[in-house]
KOLKOL-964941 format. One record per residue (C-alpha): x, y, z; residue in one letter; residue number from 1. Coordinates in pm, 1 decimal. Layout:
% residues N
<r xx="X" yy="Y" zz="Z" type="A" seq="NUM"/>
...
END
This chain:
% residues 239
<r xx="-7206.7" yy="-2740.3" zz="574.0" type="M" seq="1"/>
<r xx="-7072.0" yy="-2399.7" zz="475.5" type="A" seq="2"/>
<r xx="-6703.4" yy="-2374.0" zz="393.9" type="E" seq="3"/>
<r xx="-6508.1" yy="-2314.0" zz="716.2" type="E" seq="4"/>
<r xx="-6248.6" yy="-2081.2" zz="562.7" type="V" seq="5"/>
<r xx="-6251.3" yy="-1873.5" zz="245.5" type="R" seq="6"/>
<r xx="-5948.2" yy="-1691.0" zz="103.8" type="V" seq="7"/>
<r xx="-6022.1" yy="-1413.2" zz="-145.7" type="T" seq="8"/>
<r xx="-5752.6" yy="-1240.8" zz="-350.3" type="L" seq="9"/>
<r xx="-5837.7" yy="-898.5" zz="-491.0" type="I" seq="10"/>
<r xx="-5494.7" yy="-851.5" zz="-650.1" type="K" seq="11"/>
<r xx="-5215.8" yy="-1082.1" zz="-761.7" type="E" seq="12"/>
<r xx="-4957.0" yy="-1177.9" zz="-500.5" type="I" seq="13"/>
<r xx="-4691.7" yy="-1245.2" zz="-760.1" type="G" seq="14"/>
<r xx="-4495.9" yy="-1556.8" zz="-851.1" type="D" seq="15"/>
<r xx="-4282.1" yy="-1754.0" zz="-604.5" type="S" seq="16"/>
<r xx="-4324.6" yy="-1526.7" zz="-302.2" type="P" seq="17"/>
<r xx="-4206.0" yy="-1583.3" zz="52.5" type="V" seq="18"/>
<r xx="-4527.5" yy="-1617.2" zz="253.3" type="I" seq="19"/>
<r xx="-4505.7" yy="-1500.3" zz="614.7" type="I" seq="20"/>
<r xx="-4774.9" yy="-1593.0" zz="865.3" type="E" seq="21"/>
<r xx="-4793.6" yy="-1354.4" zz="1161.2" type="G" seq="22"/>
<r xx="-5108.7" yy="-1436.3" zz="1356.2" type="L" seq="23"/>
<r xx="-5184.1" yy="-1363.1" zz="1724.4" type="P" seq="24"/>
<r xx="-5015.1" yy="-1593.3" zz="1975.2" type="G" seq="25"/>
<r xx="-4794.7" yy="-1581.8" zz="2284.4" type="V" seq="26"/>
<r xx="-4663.5" yy="-1228.6" zz="2335.3" type="G" seq="27"/>
<r xx="-4831.1" yy="-1130.3" zz="2008.1" type="L" seq="28"/>
<r xx="-4480.1" yy="-1127.6" zz="1863.9" type="V" seq="29"/>
<r xx="-4588.7" yy="-1268.1" zz="1526.6" type="G" seq="30"/>
<r xx="-4870.3" yy="-1017.7" zz="1483.9" type="G" seq="31"/>
<r xx="-4661.0" yy="-720.3" zz="1589.9" type="I" seq="32"/>
<r xx="-4377.8" yy="-820.7" zz="1355.8" type="A" seq="33"/>
<r xx="-4619.3" yy="-876.7" zz="1066.5" type="A" seq="34"/>
<r xx="-4791.0" yy="-541.2" zz="1116.5" type="N" seq="35"/>
<r xx="-4457.2" yy="-359.9" zz="1134.4" type="F" seq="36"/>
<r xx="-4332.0" yy="-531.2" zz="817.9" type="M" seq="37"/>
<r xx="-4648.8" yy="-438.4" zz="628.9" type="I" seq="38"/>
<r xx="-4595.9" yy="-73.2" zz="719.6" type="D" seq="39"/>
<r xx="-4219.4" yy="-51.3" zz="666.5" type="R" seq="40"/>
<r xx="-4219.0" yy="-250.0" zz="341.2" type="M" seq="41"/>
<r xx="-4513.7" yy="-43.0" zz="212.1" type="E" seq="42"/>
<r xx="-4715.1" yy="-351.5" zz="126.6" type="M" seq="43"/>
<r xx="-5053.5" yy="-326.1" zz="-42.7" type="E" seq="44"/>
<r xx="-5371.2" yy="-510.3" zz="42.4" type="L" seq="45"/>
<r xx="-5410.1" yy="-810.4" zz="-189.2" type="V" seq="46"/>
<r xx="-5672.6" yy="-1022.0" zz="-16.9" type="G" seq="47"/>
<r xx="-5853.8" yy="-1130.1" zz="295.1" type="F" seq="48"/>
<r xx="-5963.8" yy="-1436.8" zz="488.1" type="V" seq="49"/>
<r xx="-6320.4" yy="-1503.9" zz="602.5" type="E" seq="50"/>
<r xx="-6464.8" yy="-1765.4" zz="836.2" type="S" seq="51"/>
<r xx="-6773.9" yy="-1806.6" zz="1049.1" type="R" seq="52"/>
<r xx="-6530.2" yy="-1894.3" zz="1330.3" type="L" seq="53"/>
<r xx="-6366.7" yy="-1549.7" zz="1324.5" type="L" seq="54"/>
<r xx="-6515.3" yy="-1280.7" zz="1550.8" type="P" seq="55"/>
<r xx="-6790.6" yy="-1093.5" zz="1358.8" type="P" seq="56"/>
<r xx="-6630.0" yy="-749.8" zz="1360.7" type="V" seq="57"/>
<r xx="-6556.2" yy="-477.5" zz="1106.2" type="A" seq="58"/>
<r xx="-6254.4" yy="-261.2" zz="1183.5" type="L" seq="59"/>
<r xx="-6262.2" yy="111.1" zz="1109.7" type="L" seq="60"/>
<r xx="-5982.8" yy="317.4" zz="956.9" type="R" seq="61"/>
<r xx="-6076.2" yy="683.4" zz="900.1" type="N" seq="62"/>
<r xx="-6440.9" yy="578.5" zz="898.0" type="G" seq="63"/>
<r xx="-6388.0" yy="308.2" zz="635.6" type="I" seq="64"/>
<r xx="-6446.3" yy="-56.3" zz="721.4" type="T" seq="65"/>
<r xx="-6170.2" yy="-315.4" zz="700.3" type="Q" seq="66"/>
<r xx="-6176.9" yy="-690.8" zz="738.9" type="R" seq="67"/>
<r xx="-5987.7" yy="-811.8" zz="1046.9" type="P" seq="68"/>
<r xx="-5786.2" yy="-1086.3" zz="868.0" type="F" seq="69"/>
<r xx="-5597.9" yy="-947.1" zz="568.8" type="R" seq="70"/>
<r xx="-5324.8" yy="-1043.0" zz="321.8" type="I" seq="71"/>
<r xx="-5062.4" yy="-793.7" zz="205.9" type="Y" seq="72"/>
<r xx="-4783.3" yy="-824.4" zz="-50.2" type="A" seq="73"/>
<r xx="-4499.8" yy="-642.1" zz="-222.4" type="S" seq="74"/>
<r xx="-4168.8" yy="-727.4" zz="-390.0" type="N" seq="75"/>
<r xx="-4195.1" yy="-1103.4" zz="-362.6" type="G" seq="76"/>
<r xx="-4316.2" yy="-1113.4" zz="-1.1" type="V" seq="77"/>
<r xx="-4670.9" yy="-1180.6" zz="121.0" type="A" seq="78"/>
<r xx="-4783.7" yy="-1139.2" zz="482.1" type="V" seq="79"/>
<r xx="-5092.0" yy="-1285.1" zz="648.6" type="L" seq="80"/>
<r xx="-5204.0" yy="-1062.6" zz="935.8" type="Y" seq="81"/>
<r xx="-5502.4" yy="-1081.2" zz="1170.4" type="S" seq="82"/>
<r xx="-5617.0" yy="-823.9" zz="1423.2" type="E" seq="83"/>
<r xx="-5842.7" yy="-1078.4" zz="1593.7" type="V" seq="84"/>
<r xx="-5742.8" yy="-1400.8" zz="1771.1" type="P" seq="85"/>
<r xx="-5764.8" yy="-1733.8" zz="1589.7" type="I" seq="86"/>
<r xx="-5987.0" yy="-1988.1" zz="1765.7" type="A" seq="87"/>
<r xx="-5841.3" yy="-2340.4" zz="1803.2" type="P" seq="88"/>
<r xx="-6139.4" yy="-2477.0" zz="1607.3" type="A" seq="89"/>
<r xx="-6027.3" yy="-2272.9" zz="1305.1" type="L" seq="90"/>
<r xx="-5661.3" yy="-2380.1" zz="1297.8" type="V" seq="91"/>
<r xx="-5693.2" yy="-2705.9" zz="1101.6" type="F" seq="92"/>
<r xx="-5893.7" yy="-2567.7" zz="809.7" type="D" seq="93"/>
<r xx="-5709.8" yy="-2234.9" zz="804.9" type="L" seq="94"/>
<r xx="-5374.6" yy="-2409.0" zz="778.5" type="S" seq="95"/>
<r xx="-5499.3" yy="-2614.1" zz="484.3" type="K" seq="96"/>
<r xx="-5614.9" yy="-2296.3" zz="308.9" type="K" seq="97"/>
<r xx="-5281.2" yy="-2123.0" zz="365.7" type="I" seq="98"/>
<r xx="-5099.0" yy="-2420.4" zz="213.5" type="V" seq="99"/>
<r xx="-5344.3" yy="-2422.3" zz="-76.9" type="E" seq="100"/>
<r xx="-5273.8" yy="-2052.7" zz="-134.5" type="L" seq="101"/>
<r xx="-4897.9" yy="-2103.3" zz="-107.9" type="A" seq="102"/>
<r xx="-4907.2" yy="-2389.8" zz="-356.5" type="S" seq="103"/>
<r xx="-5121.4" yy="-2195.3" zz="-603.3" type="S" seq="104"/>
<r xx="-4871.3" yy="-1906.8" zz="-622.5" type="V" seq="105"/>
<r xx="-4563.4" yy="-2130.7" zz="-616.8" type="G" seq="106"/>
<r xx="-4435.1" yy="-1997.8" zz="-284.3" type="A" seq="107"/>
<r xx="-4063.5" yy="-2056.2" zz="-249.4" type="R" seq="108"/>
<r xx="-4088.9" yy="-2061.2" zz="129.5" type="Q" seq="109"/>
<r xx="-4348.2" yy="-2038.3" zz="407.3" type="V" seq="110"/>
<r xx="-4243.8" yy="-1873.2" zz="733.2" type="V" seq="111"/>
<r xx="-4449.2" yy="-1875.6" zz="1050.4" type="T" seq="112"/>
<r xx="-4366.3" yy="-1628.0" zz="1327.2" type="L" seq="113"/>
<r xx="-4435.5" yy="-1717.7" zz="1688.0" type="A" seq="114"/>
<r xx="-4330.7" yy="-1681.7" zz="2048.8" type="G" seq="115"/>
<r xx="-4197.3" yy="-1924.7" zz="2305.4" type="I" seq="116"/>
<r xx="-4264.1" yy="-1847.1" zz="2674.4" type="P" seq="117"/>
<r xx="-3947.5" yy="-1803.8" zz="2876.7" type="S" seq="118"/>
<r xx="-3846.8" yy="-1628.0" zz="3200.3" type="P" seq="119"/>
<r xx="-3512.7" yy="-1536.0" zz="3044.1" type="M" seq="120"/>
<r xx="-3462.4" yy="-1163.3" zz="2990.1" type="K" seq="121"/>
<r xx="-3206.5" yy="-1194.0" zz="2712.8" type="E" seq="122"/>
<r xx="-3367.7" yy="-1182.0" zz="2364.8" type="P" seq="123"/>
<r xx="-3332.4" yy="-1495.9" zz="2156.5" type="A" seq="124"/>
<r xx="-3490.4" yy="-1648.9" zz="1846.3" type="V" seq="125"/>
<r xx="-3500.7" yy="-2021.2" zz="1774.3" type="Y" seq="126"/>
<r xx="-3580.7" yy="-2197.1" zz="1449.9" type="G" seq="127"/>
<r xx="-3742.5" yy="-2521.5" zz="1338.2" type="V" seq="128"/>
<r xx="-3810.9" yy="-2640.5" zz="985.3" type="A" seq="129"/>
<r xx="-3967.0" yy="-2907.0" zz="766.6" type="T" seq="130"/>
<r xx="-3649.1" yy="-3042.0" zz="607.5" type="S" seq="131"/>
<r xx="-3273.9" yy="-3073.3" zz="643.9" type="R" seq="132"/>
<r xx="-3233.0" yy="-2812.6" zz="368.1" type="E" seq="133"/>
<r xx="-3437.2" yy="-2562.9" zz="568.0" type="M" seq="134"/>
<r xx="-3236.4" yy="-2640.8" zz="882.9" type="I" seq="135"/>
<r xx="-2918.5" yy="-2562.3" zz="688.2" type="D" seq="136"/>
<r xx="-3080.9" yy="-2240.1" zz="566.5" type="F" seq="137"/>
<r xx="-3150.5" yy="-2139.4" zz="928.2" type="L" seq="138"/>
<r xx="-2796.4" yy="-2224.5" zz="1034.7" type="K" seq="139"/>
<r xx="-2656.1" yy="-2011.6" zz="753.4" type="E" seq="140"/>
<r xx="-2859.1" yy="-1724.1" zz="900.6" type="G" seq="141"/>
<r xx="-2707.9" yy="-1795.1" zz="1243.6" type="E" seq="142"/>
<r xx="-3040.1" yy="-1907.0" zz="1390.8" type="V" seq="143"/>
<r xx="-3018.9" yy="-2145.9" zz="1685.6" type="E" seq="144"/>
<r xx="-3214.9" yy="-2466.1" zz="1619.0" type="I" seq="145"/>
<r xx="-3477.7" yy="-2577.7" zz="1871.6" type="L" seq="146"/>
<r xx="-3400.6" yy="-2949.5" zz="1880.8" type="K" seq="147"/>
<r xx="-3668.5" yy="-3088.6" zz="2114.1" type="E" seq="148"/>
<r xx="-4018.9" yy="-2988.8" zz="2219.0" type="G" seq="149"/>
<r xx="-4375.4" yy="-2955.0" zz="2094.8" type="V" seq="150"/>
<r xx="-4519.1" yy="-2683.7" zz="1870.1" type="I" seq="151"/>
<r xx="-4896.6" yy="-2666.3" zz="1884.8" type="S" seq="152"/>
<r xx="-5162.0" yy="-2441.4" zz="1731.9" type="G" seq="153"/>
<r xx="-5120.8" yy="-2271.0" zz="1396.4" type="M" seq="154"/>
<r xx="-4737.8" yy="-2287.9" zz="1376.6" type="P" seq="155"/>
<r xx="-4731.9" yy="-2663.3" zz="1438.4" type="G" seq="156"/>
<r xx="-5021.4" yy="-2741.8" zz="1205.1" type="Q" seq="157"/>
<r xx="-4882.8" yy="-2520.8" zz="929.6" type="L" seq="158"/>
<r xx="-4541.0" yy="-2686.5" zz="945.8" type="L" seq="159"/>
<r xx="-4701.2" yy="-3030.6" zz="918.2" type="L" seq="160"/>
<r xx="-4923.2" yy="-2929.9" zz="627.7" type="D" seq="161"/>
<r xx="-4635.8" yy="-2763.8" zz="441.8" type="C" seq="162"/>
<r xx="-4426.5" yy="-3077.6" zz="485.1" type="A" seq="163"/>
<r xx="-4709.9" yy="-3290.3" zz="346.2" type="N" seq="164"/>
<r xx="-4740.4" yy="-3058.6" zz="46.0" type="A" seq="165"/>
<r xx="-4365.1" yy="-3048.6" zz="-17.8" type="G" seq="166"/>
<r xx="-4343.6" yy="-2675.6" zz="58.9" type="L" seq="167"/>
<r xx="-4021.3" yy="-2547.9" zz="219.6" type="P" seq="168"/>
<r xx="-4124.2" yy="-2404.7" zz="555.9" type="A" seq="169"/>
<r xx="-3977.4" yy="-2286.1" zz="882.0" type="L" seq="170"/>
<r xx="-4089.5" yy="-2138.8" zz="1210.8" type="C" seq="171"/>
<r xx="-3911.2" yy="-1861.3" zz="1398.8" type="L" seq="172"/>
<r xx="-3982.2" yy="-1859.0" zz="1773.1" type="L" seq="173"/>
<r xx="-3894.0" yy="-1548.3" zz="1972.0" type="A" seq="174"/>
<r xx="-3830.9" yy="-1588.1" zz="2342.5" type="Q" seq="175"/>
<r xx="-4095.8" yy="-1384.4" zz="2523.9" type="T" seq="176"/>
<r xx="-4190.8" yy="-1341.9" zz="2892.4" type="P" seq="177"/>
<r xx="-4555.3" yy="-1437.6" zz="2851.8" type="G" seq="178"/>
<r xx="-4890.4" yy="-1340.1" zz="2705.1" type="M" seq="179"/>
<r xx="-4851.6" yy="-962.1" zz="2728.0" type="N" seq="180"/>
<r xx="-4762.9" yy="-782.1" zz="2402.2" type="P" seq="181"/>
<r xx="-4388.3" yy="-797.8" zz="2341.1" type="D" seq="182"/>
<r xx="-4268.1" yy="-557.9" zz="2068.8" type="P" seq="183"/>
<r xx="-3907.4" yy="-630.4" zz="2157.3" type="R" seq="184"/>
<r xx="-3956.2" yy="-999.1" zz="2081.6" type="G" seq="185"/>
<r xx="-4115.7" yy="-896.0" zz="1750.9" type="A" seq="186"/>
<r xx="-3810.7" yy="-682.7" zz="1675.2" type="A" seq="187"/>
<r xx="-3587.7" yy="-986.8" zz="1727.6" type="E" seq="188"/>
<r xx="-3794.5" yy="-1183.6" zz="1474.3" type="L" seq="189"/>
<r xx="-3753.5" yy="-907.4" zz="1216.8" type="I" seq="190"/>
<r xx="-3378.7" yy="-895.7" zz="1276.4" type="K" seq="191"/>
<r xx="-3361.0" yy="-1264.6" zz="1189.4" type="V" seq="192"/>
<r xx="-3578.9" yy="-1215.6" zz="879.5" type="L" seq="193"/>
<r xx="-3342.1" yy="-936.7" zz="774.3" type="N" seq="194"/>
<r xx="-3055.4" yy="-1185.8" zz="784.6" type="R" seq="195"/>
<r xx="-3237.7" yy="-1475.3" zz="622.8" type="L" seq="196"/>
<r xx="-3404.3" yy="-1288.2" zz="338.1" type="H" seq="197"/>
<r xx="-3197.6" yy="-974.7" zz="292.4" type="G" seq="198"/>
<r xx="-3465.7" yy="-738.3" zz="420.3" type="F" seq="199"/>
<r xx="-3351.0" yy="-398.3" zz="539.5" type="N" seq="200"/>
<r xx="-3612.1" yy="-320.0" zz="803.5" type="I" seq="201"/>
<r xx="-3498.7" yy="-81.7" zz="1077.6" type="D" seq="202"/>
<r xx="-3644.5" yy="-214.4" zz="1405.3" type="V" seq="203"/>
<r xx="-3539.0" yy="81.6" zz="1619.7" type="E" seq="204"/>
<r xx="-3873.3" yy="264.7" zz="1573.2" type="P" seq="205"/>
<r xx="-4052.1" yy="-52.7" zz="1684.7" type="L" seq="206"/>
<r xx="-3847.5" yy="-66.4" zz="2003.0" type="I" seq="207"/>
<r xx="-3897.7" yy="306.1" zz="2070.7" type="Q" seq="208"/>
<r xx="-4273.3" yy="275.6" zz="2027.5" type="E" seq="209"/>
<r xx="-4297.9" yy="-36.0" zz="2243.9" type="A" seq="210"/>
<r xx="-4511.1" yy="120.9" zz="2516.3" type="E" seq="211"/>
<r xx="-4766.7" yy="260.9" zz="2270.8" type="A" seq="212"/>
<r xx="-4792.8" yy="-72.7" zz="2091.4" type="I" seq="213"/>
<r xx="-4836.4" yy="-257.3" zz="2420.6" type="E" seq="214"/>
<r xx="-5130.3" yy="-35.2" zz="2516.8" type="A" seq="215"/>
<r xx="-5293.9" yy="-70.1" zz="2174.8" type="K" seq="216"/>
<r xx="-5273.3" yy="-449.1" zz="2169.8" type="L" seq="217"/>
<r xx="-5351.2" yy="-524.8" zz="2534.5" type="E" seq="218"/>
<r xx="-5716.5" yy="-597.0" zz="2457.0" type="E" seq="219"/>
<r xx="-5618.0" yy="-844.5" zz="2185.2" type="L" seq="220"/>
<r xx="-5385.8" yy="-1014.1" zz="2433.4" type="A" seq="221"/>
<r xx="-5677.4" yy="-1060.8" zz="2674.5" type="K" seq="222"/>
<r xx="-5886.9" yy="-1224.4" zz="2402.7" type="Q" seq="223"/>
<r xx="-5597.8" yy="-1450.0" zz="2305.7" type="T" seq="224"/>
<r xx="-5543.6" yy="-1559.4" zz="2667.8" type="R" seq="225"/>
<r xx="-5906.9" yy="-1671.7" zz="2688.3" type="K" seq="226"/>
<r xx="-5874.4" yy="-1878.4" zz="2371.2" type="L" seq="227"/>
<r xx="-5551.1" yy="-2041.6" zz="2486.4" type="K" seq="228"/>
<r xx="-5728.8" yy="-2172.4" zz="2795.4" type="Q" seq="229"/>
<r xx="-5928.0" yy="-2398.9" zz="2562.0" type="Q" seq="230"/>
<r xx="-5616.8" yy="-2580.8" zz="2443.5" type="E" seq="231"/>
<r xx="-5455.3" yy="-2885.0" zz="2605.6" type="V" seq="232"/>
<r xx="-5272.3" yy="-2758.3" zz="2913.2" type="K" seq="233"/>
<r xx="-5054.3" yy="-3065.0" zz="2963.6" type="E" seq="234"/>
<r xx="-4843.8" yy="-2996.2" zz="2653.3" type="L" seq="235"/>
<r xx="-4566.1" yy="-2735.3" zz="2645.9" type="P" seq="236"/>
<r xx="-4709.8" yy="-2454.4" zz="2435.3" type="M" seq="237"/>
<r xx="-4482.3" yy="-2293.4" zz="2175.5" type="F" seq="238"/>
<r xx="-4636.1" yy="-2016.6" zz="1960.0" type="Y" seq="239"/>
END
């Protein structure tokens, strides 16, 4: 059988980076935050991910084709970003490949960005981690710890695989109203990353452009909703 997932690097990521996974999920908060970070931190394309389980599309930018699942890096930070939804059937093998990549470059930390559905209007970000040391790291950054629950999909699988590989990892979960694109939730994630890692990313432009971003990503949200219907509905879904 053909390899389910292939990661190709076209440039070096650098030694001991922080690897941030921002793939589509609830509220698209992880993807929006990842895309904004790539732009504001002026990251360069360093690789891409291929799989027969990804939608067979080529994106166009000024008439030039781009792969939908790309890897960017700069100044000790690498970001995994996809403009297409990730099918549940791809999660297991993709997570293993991300951990393999992180181990090969000696990543000092793996961060997964996600959303947690909530009717609450007040913005909030919760954290979970793979070790007591990472919990202390979150507390030092004034991140409230999510003590009970279930994390499924890519964030949950990636945390488990990082723990098995001995990689320090954490997940930041932004409170979001639902499946519609939520740039404000993404802004809250970036605020926390600013505190944890000393980034200096101004989120005000993201908030101001919220309506434009919502319109642009609405179609991706529809695709993601369809994929989520395939997952086990009895479990509380945190993404």
